[in-house]
C-alpha positions, 0 to 999 in steps of 0.5 A, a space after each residue: 967668227 962668233 958662234 951665239 945666236 941673237 936670239 932666245 927661243 921661248 921654251 915650250 915650258 912658258 905658259 900661252 894659254 891665259 883663258 883660264 891661266 891667271 897672266 902678269 896683267 890680269 894679276 896686276 890689274 894693269 889693264 885699270 892702272 895704265 888707263 888711269 891717266 886723264 890729262 886735262 890740259 887742251 890740247 893734251 900737253 906732252 909732258 902733264 903725263 910725267 906729273 901724273 905719274 909722278 904723282 900717282 906712283 908716290 901714292 902708290 908707295 905712300 899706300 904701301 907705308 901706311 902698309 908698313 907703319 900700321 903693321 909696325 905699331 901693331 908689332 910694337 903694341 904685342 912686344 915683338 920689337 925685332 920684327 918692328 925694326 925689319 918693317 922700319 927697315 923696310 920704310 926707309 928704303 921706299 922712302 929712298 926710292 921716294 925722294 929719288 923721284 924727284 929728280 925726274 919730275 926736276 926734268 919739268 921745267 918751268 916754261 913747260 909746266 906754265 903751259 898745263 898749270 892752270 888746267 890743275 885747276 885747285 888740286 894739289 899734293 896738299 890733299 893727300 890724304 894718305 901723306 897726312 894719314 903718314 903723318 899723323 902716324 908719325 906724331 904730326 897730328 892736327 885734327 884742323 885738317 880733316 876740314 880739308 877732307 870734307 867732300 872725302 867722307 872715305 879719306 876723313 874716314 881713315 885719316 879721323 882712325 889715325 888721329 885716334 890711334 897711338 902713333 908709332 913713337 907712343 907704342 915704342 914709348 909704352 914698349 921701353 915701359 914694359 921692358 923697365 924704362 922710367 918713361 914718365 906717366 904722364 907722356 903714356 896717358 897722354 892724348 893721343 889726338 894731340 899732336 906730339 910734343 916735347 917732354 924734355 923728362 923723356 930726354 934721361 930716359 934716352 941717355 941711359 939707352 945710349 950710354 949703355 947701349 951693350 945692356 939696350 940693344 934691341 932700344 940702341 938700336 929702334 932710336 937709330 931706326 926711328 931717327 933715320 926715317 926720320 931724317 929719309 922724311 927730312 929729305 923727301 921734304 927738301 926734296 920736294 921744296 927745291 923741286 917747287 922752288 925749281 918749276 914755279 918760285 915763289 908762286 901760290 900752290 894750287 891749292 891755295 899755299 903759300 908754296 915753296 914759303 909753306 914747305 920750307 915751315 914744314 923743314 922745322 917739325 920733328 916726329 921724335 924730338 927727344 931722340 935729337 935732344 938726346 945727342 946734346 947730352 950724351 957723354 955728359 953723365 961719363 957713360 962707356 958702355 956705348 959702342 
């Protein structure tokens, strides 16, 4: 007969008095977070809570991605490549969380969503200023996007700052130049408020790094980390597209976009074009130092 107890008594040392001590709930402001879900459907539809929480948790993860990418930019500008790579590694794990979240929202059937979609009015994920700030930070900048946030000066200020700040890729290329790589001056001096475009003259720089990886290991590793980050972003975009397609088909988005067609065009966007172009060239020059 088993003598194991199914009870776990509270240990005497466990804190119980929170009149003075800081509690878990107070530290996390759980009263504010857990009371921040306000369904608008009438009568309230059961599945609207899922829809709200999906987007709220996504925004929290986006906040952390922005926090980490800003630190990556700072580290790259200070020639601290190793800590920058650590930051990129964390962002990649956050991206996995964001991508997997789509599987939860995909449990919302078209019939269920249709019962409260009309109550959302013109609100749309297209209006996520944190998402736009991340795209700006990675290189997909579009000044016209600022007009979407004329109603929100704080969000517009955040995006304006991201628009005017060198991207993660800009800072990486500047670091490469400081380390002796022949990055063209026209790229180093480009207008950073413009979206990044492909520069074929940069590809030989990456060919040299990839074909002499042992000599340029940190730069080589950084290139692959950036490719990982972009691939993760594309996986997220694809899962977004497929979840929208599964839930509303080809209806227009609540924010006025064409919906699935608009999201599909985003799959053609790239942050680091030369890091993909270099793959066609690797091995052509006969380098043999890659692992």
